[in-house]
N, C-alpha and C positions, 0 to 999 in steps of 0.2 A: 573371499567370499565375490560370487560371480556379480559383476554392475548389470542392473536390470534394465533392460532396453526400452522401455517406458518408465512416465513417474507414476510411481505407485500413490501419490497422494491424491493424483487429479484423475476421475471420472473419465472426461473425453479423452485425456492423452491413454488413460488404458482401451477406452472402443476403440481410437485412432490404431491400436495397433495389433487390436483382435480381429480388426477386418481385413487382416493380409494371413488369416486363417481361410478366409472365403476362397473356394476351390480346391483346397488342397485335403488330402485324406489323412486320417490318423497317421498311416505307417510315412508318410512325407514328413509329418513331425519326428517319429521317431528316426527318420534318415541322418536328421542333423545330426545327430549326438549317436549315433550307431552306426554298425556297418558288421558285412560276413557274418560269422556265427552269431556274433553276439547283438545285429539287430535281428535275427532269426528266432534267437532266445526271445529276444525282449517281445517283437511279435504276437508268438505264441505265447507269453506270459499274458499279454494284454485280451487274444481272442480266447482264452478259458473260461467259460461263464463261470465257476467255481474259486478262479482268483479273487482276490480283493481289488485288483485294482482295477479300477473301473474307466471308461474314457475322459470321466472328468477327471481323476488320477494323474492319466497321461497328461494332460495340458496343464495343470498345476506344474506338475513335476519339470517337464521335460518341452514347457513353452511359454509359461510364466514366470518358473525359476522359486518356486516355492514349496518348500513340504505340507504337503497333506496333512490335514488336520480336523480334530473336530470339536474346535472350541466355537464359544456361543457367537464370538464375534462372526464380524463378516470375513471372507477370504482376504480382500483387499483394505485392513483395519482401516490406515488413515482416509484411504477416499470414503470409505463406507460404504463400499460395494460388492456385493456375492458372487461370488460367477458358479453361473451352474450350464451344465453339458447336460441338453435334450433333444430327441430324436422327434422327427417328425417324418409322416408316411405320405406317399402319393395315392390316390385312389382314383375310381370313376369320375367321385365329386369333384375333385380337386384334392387340395393339401390338410393335414389337419394334424394336431400333435397327438407325438405317439402314444404318451402319455400323461399324468398328474405332475407337474414340479414339486416335490417334497423340499418344504422347506427346512422347517428345525423340528424336532421332538415336543411334544405336550408334555410339560411336566407331571412326574406320578411321584416324585419324593419330597418338593416342596412347592410352595403355596402357587399361586400364579395370577397374576394380573386381573383386575375383574376389564380392564378397558385394553384399546388397541395403543391407546396412544401412551406410550411411556413405557411397553411389554418387552419382553423378550423377542417378539415376532417382530418388533415395528423394526428393530435394530439389524434384523436379518433380510426383511423384505421390501425396504424403503429404497433402495438401489439394487435392481439385480441384473448382472450380465448375462446375457443367454446367448448362449454358443448354440447355433442350433442345427443338426448334422441331418442329413437323410441315411434314414435307417434300412437297409433293404436285408431282408430275415435272411435271402437265401444263401448271403456270403458273409465272411468273417467281418466281425464288425470295425476292426483296423481298415477293412476299405471301403469304409460309407467316408462320403464326404459332405466336407462344412459347408452350407450354404449361404446362411443368414447369419448375422451379428447382431444383435438389439442390446438396448440400454432401458431396460425398464425400471421409470424412475414414479412409485405411487403418488408422488406430491407434486407430481408436473401437472399441467391442463391438463393433457386428453386423457388423464387419470383419473379426473373429477369427479366423476358419477362412478366408476368404479369403487374408490376409497371407501365411500358414503357405506355401499353393500359389504365393503369387507368387512367394513369396523362394525357393520351389524353382527356379521357371521361371527369375529371374533367374539363380542357379546355374548351371544347365545353359546357357542363353545365354551367357554370360560365358565358361562355362568352351570350348563349343566356338570362339568369339571368340580365346582366350590360347593355345587349339594351335594356331593358325591354320588353323581350320574352318571361320571364316565365310561361306567360299562354300558350304557344306553346310548352311548353316543354312533352316531351314522353317519355317513358323507353326504345325505340326503336332507342332513339338518337345515344344510346351508345350501347357498347361493353359487357363491364364487369360491369360498375357500371352504376346505373343508377338514375332516379331520380323517385320516386315509389309516388304515391298518400297519405296522410295522413290525415285521415276525413272521418266519418260514411259515408256519402251521397257527390257528388261531388258541390252541393248547399252549403252546410256547411263548407266545409273547402275553398269555395272561401275569400282571403285576396288580401289588397291592393300589390301593387308593390312598394319595394323601389324605385326602376328605373322609375317605370312607373304608375304616382297616377291614372292613366284614366280609365283602365283597369284590373281588380281583377283577381286572376291568382289563380289555387288549391295549398294548403300549399302541399310542395312535401319535400322527406326528399333523402340523399344518400342512397344508398343500393345495397352490393354486390347481382347479379342477381342470382335467380331461379337457371338459368344453369351454372352459374357460379359457384354456390356451389356447386352443383352436382358435378361438376369436382372435386372441394377443396375434397370432399369426398369420389370421387373414385379412387383420384389420390396419394392425401398430406395426407390424414387421413389413408386411407387402402389402400396403396398402391396395384396396380395391380389389382384394382377388375373389370375395363374394360381395353381394349386394344385402345388409344390412337393413330393415326399417328398428325405429327406437320407440319403444311406447312411453319410455316418461323422459322429460326434462330434467337435465343435474337438480334444478331448484325441486324438484318432484322430488326425487330420489334423497337430499339433502333432509327433506324435513317431514316425511308422510312415512310409515311402513310400506315395506315394498308389498307385501303379499292384498294388506288391507288396499292399496291401490286399484289394486288388478280386480278383487273383490268387488270395488266400489265400482270400477269402471261399469263389470258387469250387470250389479244393481240396479242402474238406471232404466235396465231395462227389463228387470222380472215384469210377469203378468202379461207381455205380450205374446204371440200364439210364432209359432216358426215363420207361419207365410207373410204375415205382418212384417216380421224382421227380413227375408227375403227378397221383400218388396222395398223395404224402407232403406237397406246396404244394398240395392241394386246386384243381386246377386240370381245368376241364370238357373234356376230351376226346371230346365227343359232336358240337362242332361241326365238329370235322375244320380248324380253324383251323391256316392254313402259318404261322401265329406265333404258335402254339403254344411253341414252344422258346424263343421271345425273349422270351415272358410269366414263362418259367420262369428265365432268368437273373435276373430283375428281382427274383422270388420270393426265391432265394437268396442276393439283396444283399441283401434283408431290406425291399424295400417291393413295395406292392400294384397301384400303376402301369407306366408308364414313363415318366413325369416326375422322372427321379432329377433333384434340385439340382445334383450335380456334372458329372453326362454332360448336362446343358443347356449347367451355363457352360463347360464345355470343347470343347462340340460334339465329342462323342464317341458313334459311332455303332454298337447290338451287332447285329454277325453271326454268326448260328448256321450251326455246317456240318457238313452229315453226309456222314461219310468212309464208301466201299464198303472192303470187302474188302482191294482190293486197293489201298490206300492213296489214292486219287484222290477228291476233293473228289465226292460224286454228282452236281453242277452248276455251272457257274459260275454269276457273280455280278452280277445286272445290277444296272443306275442308269437315271436316269430318259431318253424316247425326245429324239432331236435330231430339228432342226427344222432341213432340209437347207440352206434359202436363206440360212438364219444362219448355219448352223456354216461354207460355205463364202468367210465372208465376214469370219469371224474371225481373229485371230491365235492360234496356241496359248496362249499367254502369259494373254490375258485372255477365253480362252473358261471355258465352265463344267467341263469336263472338267479343266483345270490347276487353277482354282479348290478345286476340290471335294476335289481327292487334295492339294493344299496345306496347305488346311488343315483338313482330316477328319482325325480320332483315331479307329481302329475298333479295339472289342475283341473279336477272333474267340472264341467259345465252340466246342469240336467234341466233336460226340460219331460215335463210330467203332462201326462193324458188326462184331459178331460169328459166332461161326461160327452161331449157334442164326439168325441175321439181324435180332440185337435191336441198337438203336443206345444205345452206352454211355457217359458222360461220360468223355472223358478230358482235358479240361483246358483251358485258355484261358491268349491274350496280347493285350499294348495293342500296336498296331502303327501305326506310321504311314510310307507310302509315301518310303523316301528320296530327297531333291530332287534327286539327281546322277540316280536312275534313272528319275525325272517327266521331268524338262528333257534326257534325252538319246534310252534307248529309247524313253518315252513319247511324246516329242515325235515322235519318225520314225513311228512308227505311225500314230498322230492324224494328223501330216499324209500319209500314205500315202492316207487314203481320203479328206482334202479333193481331194488331188489328181484320184484317179479321178472322185468327184464332176465337179468343173470339165473333167476330161478328156471324160467321156462313161463310164454306166455300160450295161455291154453284155449281152443279156439271152437265155437257152438256154429257149425255152417245149420239155418234152415230156410223159412220161404214165407214169402207175404203172401195176402189172397190173390194177388197176379200173378205169383208162379215166379215174383222176381228174389235172386236169391240173398236174405241175409246173414252179414256174417257178425257173430257176436264174439266177444274174450271179455279173459278173468281178469284185466288190471283194476286197478283198486276205483268204484265207480264217483261221482263226482260227490252224491248225498254221504259218502263216508269220509269224507273231506271238508275240512270251514273256510280254507285260504282256496286253494286251486288244482286243477284237478287237469289228466291228458285224456285229447280225445282226437278226432281226425280232421288233420289243416291240408287237403286236398283237393283239387275241382270234382275229383272223381274217386268212385272205390277201385279197391284194386290188393288184391291176395292171393299169395302162393302157397300153398297150405298141403306138405309131404307130396310137391308135386306138381298140385294140382291149382291151375289160377282158377281166381274168384271174381267178379267184378266188373266194371266195362274200364275199370280204367289201363292206365299204362304202367311201365317201368318206373318212368319219372313222378308217377302218382305214392312212389312205393317206398319204403325203408325194411334195410333188413334184419333180421332178428341173428340174433349171439347163437341156434341152430341150424341157419339157414333158409326158414322161413322168411317168408316178406311181407309187410302189412301194408293198410295206408300211413301215412306219412301223421305223423302225432303233433302236436303242439302244447304246452300249456296256454289255459285260459280262468284267468281271475274268476271266481264262485259269483254267480248274479245276488245269491244271498252275502255272499259279504260284502261287495259293492254297498250291497242295500244300507248294512250296517255303518258302513263309510260316511253314504251322503245321505244318513236319516235327518241328521239336523237341519238340514238344507228345507 
């Protein structure tokens, strides 16, 4: 048996040994053990996405010298430390975690502990040795370079605030499982600790529930969310890369519910008009910014920027809603434009729209028009789309657009009273759908139909259809009627 080059009972010594990885590629690790044809063969094996050998497996075998396993105990058992090899990516805005960090499976054949303390998860998450590599998708994965190594210790002082939220997240997930509602779990149910799906497809991952034999549920795992991992990278691993402002103190998170505190902070200003609040919080109204109410919300929460630590970690998106006198939101809510060629090749479960609504938490803040035509702050709520709604109604509505793009969009050319060209299409209409609909997302209208161009837009305003025609870029919108139902209790 090989003598280990580190003390596997000591987390600090394991970390010190791991820091020697910094600056090396995964090929560099393999070169210590292999050469010639054997080296080429093992590199090919780890570069093959279909092989069972991931980059974590590579380090376990050829750097830490222990056999990979699926045991429930931490990888470095005597040190109580788990090994996780995880990617990060460079973007125009800085660096971000490449994915969520999967910790361990949520049990579906046995009981689950109701509290985090003493749970199976606690053993796996208490100390994690994180090995971060720079993922460049255009190159073989063994060419990726390891740039950072860190020890995530959930019981250390710097993670005290996070621990309080993670304990609450665990309780919410475990409670749903124990109630026989594992089929209703969604990543957006919780803040930092998520319940992510495991399995190549939704159907393949369905398993009987321990607490509910009648309804199968997707196999899920406890994971640290990608948004939370990005914060860890930018604040704990490489401190100071991004500036964050905190809404809560450590004591606030330990003693009071996260959601309740947000709602309470905003409730202090319910009944005041937008104009009064702009003045109170010294907001410049001359710019006529469409985002001024969002800036106002952050000021009410006690921070000057929109980079709220807790919201960044939890992937909480602030949406301000102006409601007209008749009770309907002034407009529907838009999301990024789709690319039709990509859209028709996707399955719903792998689409941007599914991922967005399955992972995103919304803070809705409502301003309602009074009799004088002024908008008054009415209140707020934290909301996420129920997974059953997303995977049933949402899926049917999404697929109706996919089918229509594939079968062919028909156009009708008309003119208004001024002689301006009006192009209508037969995509499913907003009135036919409950949750969301597609409509144009471009500054100018533009079409090319049977070789003839219509509208005053240019190529950048159009997307290409399967038959070669072009139409104005489209994006999904949440129906204002659906939003009205969500906020009716405010």
